[in-house]
C-alpha positions in Angstrom: 72.1 -48.6 60.8 74.3 -51.6 60.8 72.7 -55.0 61.5 75.2 -57.3 62.9 74.8 -61.1 62.9 74.3 -62.5 66.3 75.2 -66.0 65.8 72.6 -66.5 63.3 72.9 -68.9 60.6 71.9 -66.8 57.5 74.3 -67.2 54.6 75.9 -64.1 53.1 76.1 -63.8 49.5 79.2 -64.9 47.5 80.0 -64.4 43.8 77.7 -66.8 41.8 80.7 -68.6 40.2 82.2 -69.4 43.5 78.8 -70.6 44.8 78.9 -72.9 41.8 82.1 -74.4 42.6 81.3 -74.9 46.3 78.7 -77.6 45.4 81.6 -80.1 44.3 82.0 -83.2 46.6 85.9 -83.2 46.4 87.7 -79.8 46.5 90.7 -77.9 47.2 90.3 -74.2 47.5 93.1 -71.7 48.4 92.6 -68.5 50.1 95.6 -66.3 49.5 96.8 -62.9 50.7 99.1 -60.6 52.4 98.8 -60.2 56.3 95.6 -58.3 57.1 93.6 -58.8 54.0 91.0 -61.1 55.9 92.1 -64.6 55.2 91.1 -66.2 58.5 87.7 -64.6 58.4 87.1 -65.5 54.7 88.3 -69.1 55.7 85.7 -69.4 58.4 83.0 -67.9 56.3 83.8 -70.8 53.8 83.9 -73.3 56.4 80.3 -72.2 57.7 79.1 -72.5 54.2 80.5 -76.0 53.4 80.0 -77.3 56.9 77.3 -80.3 56.8 76.3 -83.2 58.9 79.9 -84.8 58.4 83.0 -84.0 60.5 84.6 -80.6 60.2 88.0 -79.8 61.6 89.6 -76.3 61.7 93.4 -76.3 62.3 95.2 -73.0 63.0 99.0 -72.8 62.9 98.9 -69.1 64.0 96.6 -68.7 66.9 94.4 -70.5 69.5 90.7 -71.4 69.1 89.6 -69.1 71.8 91.0 -66.2 69.9 88.9 -66.9 66.8 85.6 -65.7 68.7 86.6 -62.2 67.6 87.3 -63.1 64.0 83.8 -64.4 62.9 80.3 -63.7 63.9 79.2 -67.4 63.3 82.1 -68.8 65.3 80.1 -69.3 68.5 77.5 -71.4 66.3 80.1 -73.3 64.8 82.1 -74.2 68.0 79.1 -75.5 69.8 78.3 -78.1 67.3 79.3 -81.7 68.1 80.8 -82.5 64.6 82.9 -79.3 64.5 86.3 -79.2 66.0 88.9 -76.5 66.4 92.7 -77.3 67.0 96.0 -75.4 67.0 99.4 -76.6 66.1 101.0 -74.2 68.4 101.0 -76.7 71.5 102.9 -79.2 69.5 106.7 -79.6 68.5 106.8 -78.4 65.1 109.9 -80.5 64.1 107.5 -83.4 63.5 106.4 -81.7 60.2 110.2 -81.8 59.0 109.5 -85.2 57.6 107.1 -84.7 54.6 105.9 -88.3 54.9 104.6 -87.6 58.3 102.5 -84.8 56.9 101.0 -86.6 54.2 100.4 -89.9 56.0 99.1 -88.0 59.2 96.7 -85.9 57.1 95.4 -89.1 55.2 94.9 -91.0 58.4 92.8 -88.3 59.9 90.7 -87.7 56.8 90.1 -91.4 56.4 88.6 -91.7 59.9 86.3 -88.5 59.3 82.8 -88.8 58.1 82.3 -86.6 54.7 85.4 -84.7 55.8 85.9 -80.9 55.6 89.2 -79.4 56.9 90.3 -75.8 57.1 94.2 -75.3 57.5 95.1 -71.7 58.5 97.6 -71.4 57.3 99.7 -73.9 55.1 102.9 -72.2 55.8 102.7 -72.9 59.4 103.3 -76.7 58.4 104.8 -76.4 55.1 107.8 -74.0 56.1 109.2 -76.8 58.1 109.4 -79.2 55.3 112.6 -79.2 53.3 112.4 -77.3 50.1 113.3 -80.3 48.2 110.5 -82.3 49.6 107.9 -79.6 49.7 106.9 -80.1 45.9 106.2 -83.9 46.6 104.3 -83.2 49.7 101.9 -80.8 47.9 101.3 -83.1 45.1 100.5 -85.9 47.4 98.1 -83.6 49.2 95.8 -83.6 46.3 95.8 -87.3 45.9 95.0 -87.5 49.8 91.8 -85.3 49.1 90.8 -87.3 46.1 91.2 -90.7 48.0 89.2 -89.6 51.0 86.5 -87.5 49.2 87.4 -84.6 51.3 87.0 -80.9 50.9 89.8 -78.6 52.1 90.0 -74.7 52.5 93.9 -74.0 52.6 95.0 -70.5 53.7 98.2 -69.2 52.3 100.2 -66.1 53.3 101.9 -65.8 49.8 99.6 -64.1 47.2 101.6 -65.3 44.3 100.4 -68.4 42.5 103.5 -70.0 41.2 103.6 -73.1 43.6 102.6 -76.7 42.9 99.6 -76.3 45.0 98.4 -73.4 42.9 98.6 -75.7 39.8 96.6 -78.5 41.5 93.9 -76.5 43.3 90.3 -76.1 41.9 89.9 -72.6 43.1 92.1 -69.8 44.1 90.9 -66.7 45.8 93.3 -63.8 46.5 92.5 -61.1 48.9 93.8 -57.6 48.5 93.2 -54.3 50.3 93.7 -50.7 48.9 93.8 -47.3 50.3 91.7 -44.8 48.4 91.1 -41.2 49.6 92.5 -42.3 53.0 89.8 -45.0 53.2 90.5 -48.8 52.9 88.7 -51.0 50.2 88.9 -54.7 50.2 89.0 -56.6 46.9 88.4 -60.3 46.3 90.1 -61.7 43.3 89.0 -64.9 41.6 92.2 -66.1 40.1 91.1 -69.7 39.3 88.0 -71.7 39.2 88.5 -74.9 37.4 85.7 -75.8 35.1 83.7 -72.6 35.9 83.7 -69.4 33.8 84.7 -66.3 35.8 82.2 -63.7 35.3 84.5 -60.8 36.9 88.1 -60.8 37.8 87.5 -59.0 41.2 84.6 -58.1 43.6 84.6 -55.7 46.5 83.9 -57.3 49.9 83.5 -56.3 53.4 84.2 -57.8 56.9 81.8 -55.6 58.6 80.1 -57.3 61.4 82.5 -60.1 61.5 81.3 -61.7 58.3 82.6 -61.8 54.8 80.3 -60.3 52.3 80.7 -59.8 48.7 79.2 -56.8 47.1 77.1 -57.4 44.0 78.1 -54.8 41.0 75.4 -52.4 40.3 72.2 -53.6 38.7 68.7 -52.0 38.7 65.9 -54.4 37.5 62.2 -53.5 38.2 60.2 -56.2 39.8 57.2 -57.8 38.3 55.2 -56.2 40.6 55.5 -52.7 42.1 54.0 -51.0 45.1 53.2 -47.5 46.4 56.2 -45.9 47.9 55.9 -45.7 51.7 57.7 -42.5 52.7 59.7 -41.7 55.7 58.7 -39.0 58.0 60.2 -35.4 57.8 61.2 -33.6 61.1 61.1 -30.1 62.2 64.9 -29.7 61.3 65.6 -32.5 58.7 64.0 -33.7 55.5 64.2 -37.3 54.9 66.1 -38.6 51.7 63.7 -41.7 51.7 66.6 -44.0 52.9 67.0 -44.9 56.4 70.7 -45.5 55.9 71.4 -42.3 54.2 69.3 -40.4 56.8 71.4 -42.2 59.7 74.6 -41.1 57.7 73.7 -37.5 57.7 72.4 -37.5 61.5 68.7 -37.8 60.8 68.4 -36.7 57.1 69.3 -33.4 55.3 69.1 -30.2 57.5 66.4 -27.9 56.3 68.0 -25.0 54.4 71.1 -27.0 53.0 72.8 -27.1 49.8 73.9 -30.7 48.9 76.5 -31.5 46.4 76.5 -35.0 44.9 79.6 -35.4 43.0 80.1 -38.2 40.5 83.7 -39.4 40.3 84.9 -42.1 37.9 82.9 -44.4 35.4 79.6 -44.4 37.4 76.9 -45.8 35.1 74.3 -43.3 33.9 71.5 -45.4 35.4 73.4 -45.2 38.9 73.7 -41.3 38.6 70.0 -41.2 37.9 68.7 -43.7 40.4 70.6 -42.7 43.5 68.7 -39.5 44.2 65.7 -41.4 43.3 64.4 -42.3 46.8 64.8 -38.7 48.0 62.6 -37.5 44.9 59.9 -40.1 45.7 60.0 -39.1 49.5 59.5 -35.2 48.8 56.7 -35.9 46.3 55.0 -38.6 48.6 55.0 -36.4 51.5 53.2 -33.7 49.5 56.3 -31.4 49.2 57.7 -30.3 45.9 60.5 -30.9 43.5 61.9 -28.6 41.0 64.3 -30.4 38.7 66.8 -28.9 36.0 68.2 -32.3 35.1 70.7 -33.7 32.6 70.1 -32.7 29.0 69.3 -36.3 28.0 66.8 -36.6 30.7 63.2 -37.6 29.3 60.3 -36.1 31.6 57.8 -38.8 29.8 59.9 -41.5 30.5 60.5 -40.2 34.1 56.7 -39.9 34.5 56.1 -43.5 33.5 58.7 -44.7 35.9 57.7 -42.5 38.9 54.1 -43.2 38.7 54.6 -47.0 39.2 55.3 -46.0 42.9 52.9 -43.1 43.4 49.4 -41.8 42.1 49.7 -39.6 39.2 47.9 -36.8 40.5 50.5 -36.4 43.3 53.4 -36.4 40.9 51.5 -33.8 38.6 50.9 -31.6 41.7 54.4 -31.8 43.1 57.0 -32.2 40.4 58.1 -29.7 37.8 60.9 -30.4 35.3 62.7 -27.5 33.5 63.9 -28.4 30.1 65.2 -26.8 26.9 63.1 -29.1 24.7 59.4 -28.6 23.9 57.9 -31.5 25.7 54.1 -32.3 26.0 54.0 -33.1 29.6 52.0 -31.3 32.3 55.1 -31.1 34.5 57.6 -29.8 31.9 58.5 -26.1 31.8 60.7 -25.0 28.8 63.4 -22.8 29.3 64.6 -20.3 26.6 68.2 -20.2 27.5 67.9 -16.4 28.2 69.2 -16.2 31.9 66.7 -13.3 33.0 63.5 -14.9 31.3 64.5 -18.5 32.8 65.2 -17.1 36.4 61.7 -15.5 36.2 60.1 -18.8 35.3 62.0 -20.6 38.0 61.2 -18.0 40.6 57.5 -17.9 39.6 57.2 -21.7 40.2 59.0 -21.6 43.3 56.9 -18.8 44.6 53.8 -20.7 43.7 54.9 -23.7 45.7 55.9 -21.7 48.6 52.4 -20.2 48.6 51.1 -23.7 49.0 53.3 -24.1 52.3 55.5 -26.9 50.6 59.1 -27.6 51.2 60.9 -27.6 48.0 63.8 -29.8 46.7 65.7 -28.0 44.0 67.7 -30.6 41.9 70.1 -29.4 39.4 72.6 -31.2 37.0 75.6 -28.9 37.1 77.0 -29.8 33.7 73.6 -28.8 32.3 73.4 -25.4 33.8 77.0 -24.6 33.3 76.7 -25.6 29.6 73.8 -23.3 29.0 74.7 -20.4 31.3 78.5 -20.6 31.5 80.6 -19.5 34.6 77.9 -16.9 35.6 75.6 -19.7 36.5 77.5 -19.5 40.1 75.5 -16.3 40.7 72.4 -18.3 40.3 73.3 -21.2 42.4 74.6 -18.9 45.2 71.1 -17.2 45.1 69.2 -20.4 45.1 71.3 -21.5 48.0 70.7 -18.2 50.0 66.9 -18.5 49.3 66.8 -22.4 50.3 68.7 -21.2 53.7 66.1 -18.6 54.5 63.1 -20.7 53.5 64.4 -23.9 54.8 64.3 -25.7 51.5 66.9 -27.9 50.0 69.1 -27.3 47.0 70.8 -30.4 45.6 73.5 -30.2 42.7 74.6 -33.2 40.8 78.2 -32.9 39.4 79.6 -35.1 36.8 83.4 -35.7 36.5 85.8 -33.0 35.4 83.8 -29.8 35.8 85.3 -26.7 36.6 82.7 -25.5 38.9 82.6 -28.5 41.2 85.0 -27.2 43.7 83.3 -23.7 43.9 79.9 -25.5 44.4 81.6 -27.6 47.2 82.5 -24.4 48.9 78.9 -23.3 49.1 77.6 -26.6 50.1 76.9 -27.9 53.7 76.8 -31.5 52.5 79.2 -33.0 50.0 78.7 -36.6 49.0 80.7 -38.6 46.5 79.3 -41.4 44.4 82.0 -43.7 42.6 82.4 -47.3 41.6 85.0 -50.0 42.0 84.8 -53.2 40.1 81.2 -52.4 39.2 80.0 -51.7 42.8 78.7 -48.2 43.7 80.5 -46.6 46.4 79.0 -43.6 48.4 80.9 -41.6 50.9 80.9 -38.2 52.4 83.5 -35.5 52.2 81.5 -33.2 54.5 80.8 -34.5 56.8 83.5 -37.1 56.2 82.4 -40.7 56.5 83.8 -43.9 55.6 83.1 -45.9 52.2 79.8 -47.5 51.9 78.6 -50.0 49.2 75.3 -48.9 47.8 73.0 -51.8 46.9 69.5 -51.4 45.5 66.6 -53.5 46.4 62.9 -53.9 45.8 62.0 -55.9 48.7 58.9 -53.9 49.3 58.1 -53.3 45.7 59.5 -50.0 45.4 63.2 -48.7 45.2 65.1 -48.8 48.3 69.0 -49.0 48.9 71.2 -50.3 51.6 74.5 -48.8 52.6 76.9 -51.6 53.6 80.1 -50.2 55.5 83.3 -51.2 53.8 85.4 -50.5 56.7 85.7 -53.2 59.5 83.2 -52.8 62.3 84.0 -54.6 65.7 81.6 -57.3 66.7 80.9 -55.6 70.1 79.1 -52.3 69.9 80.2 -49.0 71.3 78.6 -49.0 74.7 80.0 -48.3 78.1 82.1 -51.0 79.5 79.6 -51.7 82.3 77.0 -52.4 79.9 78.9 -54.2 77.3 77.8 -57.8 76.6 80.9 -60.0 76.8 81.8 -62.5 74.0 80.2 -66.0 74.5 82.1 -68.1 76.8 83.2 -71.3 75.1 84.9 -74.3 76.4 87.0 -76.4 73.8 87.8 -80.0 74.2 91.3 -80.4 75.4 93.4 -83.7 75.9 96.7 -83.7 77.7 99.6 -84.9 75.5 103.4 -85.5 75.5 105.5 -82.6 74.6 106.3 -84.5 71.4 103.1 -86.1 70.7 102.0 -86.8 67.1 99.6 -83.7 66.0 97.6 -85.7 63.6 97.2 -88.6 65.9 96.0 -86.4 68.9 93.5 -84.8 66.6 92.1 -88.1 65.6 92.0 -89.3 69.2 90.2 -86.2 70.2 87.4 -86.9 67.7 86.4 -90.1 69.2 84.9 -88.8 72.5 82.8 -86.1 70.8 81.5 -88.8 68.5 80.4 -90.9 71.4 78.9 -87.8 72.9 77.0 -87.1 69.7 75.7 -90.6 69.6 
């Protein structure tokens, strides 16, 4: 289900306002956050994005280059390029950074001898903490002047999420990374605290480090393409019905087991379109495989509008034959059946429709909006839902119930459901996760790559770069050799870096 980058060069999306800022020729970008928020991976992602035909230097004050292979999926590709260089200050005497002038002049000398320089310093505190407090402000002010003079771009990692320093005032951009624990699951957030000269569209975005890449997650949007195509269904099996989404099928172990009751619980402020469109691929897949859908949807659901939408992706005769919508309004539509709000009469209509489809040998997906049936039939509707669940279990059909927030019956429905999924949102991004079976958080992103609606589940929890295979079959991480030069115990760090660049330049030539 998860496609990990194997040293590829494809760019992962970044917020559009950040993309715009990265085009500048001279740049100071701060990446800030507490320990474990993903700063190192974020800095490597930005380095991969900004890296060009010029010289790129990555300086780590906290680890050695060979350890970074586990931090980022593109590290191997970057490390083998002649104009990309990785260094660590850990081999050098840190007292050389006590004199602020040494830091500024050394950095200026290094950048002046680089071609179209890009430098990543992870982290600034690894050097700046040795500078006396009274000199640190002057060093940070001089740093900006050095970048302007050399036309350099710098990504600076800081372990202090506060934005009160001189550097914060001078930087063109400040990104602050956060992590939150919600329902015992971790969520990462990228805060755009500052973008000089570029309007900030949104204060925060969700992002993930799954697969060793930083990927921001676009807020929910659903825009039809200019051209649509016929929906291509996924096959059902003898034991499972496909949801029309390979990712959700994989999440549920091959699809929805026949005979199941599924609860889709809406939590929080999920856009109405999101509530409608998430079950969409399952609906299209049932209809396109010549099975039936019986829907008792939201009261503001429009069968005519639904027809116009669905028949963009399937023949109208297939829709008419396999779709039935129960409504309390009189609607002139072949698939609409009017309920009277008399429980006995309405159940007879429902049973008649159900029996007719079963006589045709169809598997039926019964989709109900809980707030609608609760509003019309009160607490007694649980008897109806339990009856439908029992009938679905016997006849290997599927009952699916959509529950909006704060409904009294939600927990009771959860008790009779074999599958309990939750749809939520944070910073505009849809989040799907399983309560039963328990799963991690997944961002839900819609696409129309094939001309019909599909969606991708993107894991929000970190995924290791190595797959879960037996040790004897595991593929070891790439073996990389880094250029090293012996130096005196008290050698000047910046001079050593500058000297190390010369042989690689001659080799490239």
